[in-house]
N, C-alpha and C positions, 0 to 999 in steps of 0.2 A: 806365583803359582803355588797351589797347596802342596803340602809335604807328601800326601798320599799319591798325588799325580806324579810327582818327581820320582818317588819310589817305584811306582808302577812302570814308568817309562824306562827306568834303569833295570829293574829286576826281570820284567817280561822278556826283553830281548836276550838276556843271558840264559834264561830258562829255555827259550825257543831254540837258540843256537845249540845248546847242549843236547836237548831232546831230538833235534833234527838229525844228529849223528846216528841215532838209533833207528832211523827210518830209511827204507830203501827197497829196491826190487829183490835184493838177495835175502830179505827177511829182517825182522825186528830184533834189535839188540837191547836187552833189558838194562835197567839203570845200574845195578851192581857191576855188570860187565863193562858198561861204559865208564864207570868210575875207575875200575881196575885198569883198563886199557889207557885211560887218560893219565893215571898215575904212572903206568909203565912207560908211556911216551915221555913224560916229564923227567922221570928217573933216568931214562936212556939219554936224554939231552944233557943231563948233568953228569953223565959217565957212571951211573949206578946200574949195576947189572940186575935185571929182573927176569922172571920166567914168564913167557908168553905162551899160552896153551894153543892158540890158533893163529898162525902167521898169516893165513889167508884173510882172516877177519881183520887183523891188524892192517894189512895192506888196503883192504876195502875202506876201513875207517879213515886212514890218514892220506891215502893217495887217490881215492875216488870221492868219498863223501865230503871230507873236510874242505878241499878246494872248491867244490860246488857250493857248499854252504857259505863260504867266505865270499865267493864271487857273487852269489845271489844277494847276499846282504849288502855288499858294496853297490851293486847295480840298483837295488831297491832304494837305498839311501840317496844315490846320485839322481835318479829320476824324480824322486819326491822333492829333493832340494831344488833341482832345476825348475820343476813346475811351480813351487812356491815362490822362487825368485822372479820368474817371468810374470807371474800373476801380480807380484808387488811392483815390479818395474813398470809394467804396462797398465797397472791399476785396473785389471780386468780379471774377474773370477773364473772365466771360462777359457783362459789361455793356458796352454801347456806346450811342451816341446813338439808334440805331434801337430797341434792346431796351428803352430807358427811355421811348420814345414821343416823344422830342424831334424826330426827323426827321419822323415822321408829323404831329405837331402843327404843326411849321414848314411842312410841305408843305401842310397844310390852310389855314394862314394865308396863305401865298403864293398859293394857288389862289383863295381868297376875295378877295384883293386884285385878282387878275387878272380876276375875274368882275365885281365891283361897284365897285372902285376907290375905296373909302371912305378907306383909309389907305395910306401908302406900302408897297410890297411887302416891303421889308426889315423894317420895323417890325412889320407884321402877322405875318410869319414868326417874328420874335423873341418877340412877345407870346404866340402860341399854342404856341411851343416851351416857353416858361416855364410856361404853364398845364399842358401835358402832363406835364412833369417834376414839378411841384408835386403834381398829382393822383396820379401814380405814387408819390411819396414818402409822401403822406398815407395812401394805401390800404395800402401795405406796412408802414409804421411806425406802427401803432396804439398801441403801448405803448412802454416804455422801450427795448426792443430788438426789432427785427423780423428775420424770416428773410430771408436773401439770396435763397433760392429764391422766397419770396413776392414780393420786390421785382421779380425778373425776370418772374414770372408777371403781376404787376400792370402792369409796363411793356408786356408783350406785349398785354394786354387793352386798355390805353389806346391803344396803337398801332393795334390793330384798330378801336377806336371811331373814331379820327380818320381812319383809312383809309376807314371806312364813310361818314363825313361828306364826305370827299373824293369818294367815288363819287357821293354825292347831288349835289355841285356839278357833277360831270361830266354827270350826267343832266339837270341844269337848264341847262347851257350851250348856247349856239348852236353849230353845227358848226365855225365858225372857231375859237372859243375852246376848244372841246372838243379839237380836234386839238393845239392848243398845250399844253393842260394834260396830255394823255396823253403827248406826246413829252417834256415836261418832267419828269413823274414817273418816267421811265425813265433819267434822267440825260442832260442835254442840254448838250453842249459845242460843238456845231457853230455855235451862235449867239453864241459868245464875241466880245467886242469890247472896245475900249479903254474904252467907257462902263461896261461891266460890271466891268472891272478896277478902274476908279476907284471904283465903288460898293462893291465888296467889300473893297478893300484896307484901308480905314480900320477897320471893325469887326473884321476878321480879324487885322490887325496889332495893334490895341489889345488884343484878347482874348488873343492869344498872348504879347504883352509882359507882361500881368498874370500869366499862368501861369508864364512864364520867371522873373519877379521873385520869385515865391513857390514855385517848384518844389521847393526843399529842404524846405519844410514838409510836402510830400506824404509824404516819408519818415517824418516824425514821426507823421503820421496812421496810417501803416501799423503803427506800434507799438501803437496803441490810444489811445482818448480820454484815459484817465487818465495815460498816459505823456506825451502831448502837453501836457496841463495842467500836469504836473510841471515841464516845462521852459519854462513861460510862454507857451504857444501856446493860443489859444482855438479848439478844433476846430470849433465851430459857425460861427464867423465865417469861418474858412478854407474850410470846406465850402461855405458860402453863396457866397463870392467865386469859388471854383473852379467850382462848378456854374453860376453866372451867366456866367462867362467861357466855359465850354465850350458853354453854350446859345447865347451870342451868336455864336460862330464857327461853330457848327453851323447855326444859323438863317441866317446870312449865306451860308454855302455852299449850303444848300438853295435859298435865294432866287436865287442866281446861276446854278446849274447843275442844280437838281432833286435828286431822291433818288438817292444812291449807297449801296446796301446792303452790309453786311458789311465795308466798308473800315475803319471805325473799330474794328471788333472784331479783325481780323486783324493789322493793322500793329503795334499795341503789343506783341503776342506776338513778332513777328519782331524788334522792337527789343530786347526783353528777352533774347532768345536771343543777340543780338550784343553788347550792352553791359552786360548784367546787370540785376538787379532795381532798382537805384537810380533813382529818379525824377529826381534832379538831372541825370543824363546821359541818362535815357530821354526826357525832353521834347525835348531837342536832337536826339536820334536820330530821334524820331517826325517832327520837322519835315523832316529831310533824307530819311529813308526814305519817309515818306508822300508827300511831293511828288514824289520820283523814281519811286516805284512807280506812282502814278496816271498820271504822264506816260508811262511805258512802256506801261501799259494803253491809254491813249488813242492812242498811236502805233500799236499793234496794231489797235485798233478802227477806225481810219480808213485803214489801209493793207492789212490782211490780206485783205479781200474787196473786190469792186468797189463794194459799197455799205457805208455806215458803220453799225456796230453801236453802239447806245446804250451809253455807258460804264457805266451802272448795270447793264445786262444782263451786260456783260462782267465786271464785278467780282463779280457773283453766280455766274457760271459758273466763274470762277477761285477765288473765295473759298471756295465750298462744299467742293471737294475738298481745298484747302489746310487748312481748318479741321479737316476730318475726319482728315487726316494728322497734324496737331499733336495732336489729341485722342487718336488711337491711339498716338502716341509719348509720351503723358503730358507733352507740352511745355506744356500749359496748366494743369497742376496748380498751385494757389496756396494753400498752407496758411497763411492769415493770420487 
């Protein structure tokens, strides 16, 4: 990878993370003030006394905006990585967590937990996300080899079934829980908090760490199962681990912020256009590009209009024309 691309992938996320602190419904904070409040926060953490002119602004920056920014970046990175991994494992460029039913299954599990509170929300989302992808796999791979088109169609059907179940839960919910579930299914970042960051950071970090450690084996899977076996890699185990990790980070993201459609489909294609087809570098690119891209979308969604547009709606509005453009330009062709 060229040096300028590496520099761009590292510098742009840092700049976007910093500038996003200055954006919000309460007004724009200029760069000098951001630098000073950042210095004051670091000094306070080290036990050095500093003078803060506006304690309300300090609270907004570190208790409202910062957790939202970190959660958004984590979720964007997780969905992009999950989409890239699933596309590599299934060797299909139009696979993503939504098309395989993972997002819908996780959404149903999370909504079920919100409604009856039998099991923790994250665990419920993960369990039903796994159930969805297992059903999709069993339906599409009935023989030694299944059609990729069949797999996508099966995923769409399973996704539709879990969406129907989710609708039933909405129908059975009381008005207060119904409002929460509906807002959450559209992608809900305005309720971000440090508690949600702490809940999501462990499963997302663990899942991404597993994928990072094994990312080079994804390139072996791209060569075919026989070739992978020839170099000592068991493709079944690697697929199981990778699908499990992708499901875990997708379910954790859905549990934290709701459903964000098309994001895990689009970003891996953008990453491949920038860094090439290698999954070894593609996973790292997905982390940086995915986190930065979703953060930019969230910045627009909360500042473009007087009211906030749900981020899931925004990704659908942006993702659809972008995907059509890539498709028309033959940028998503993947002959594997």
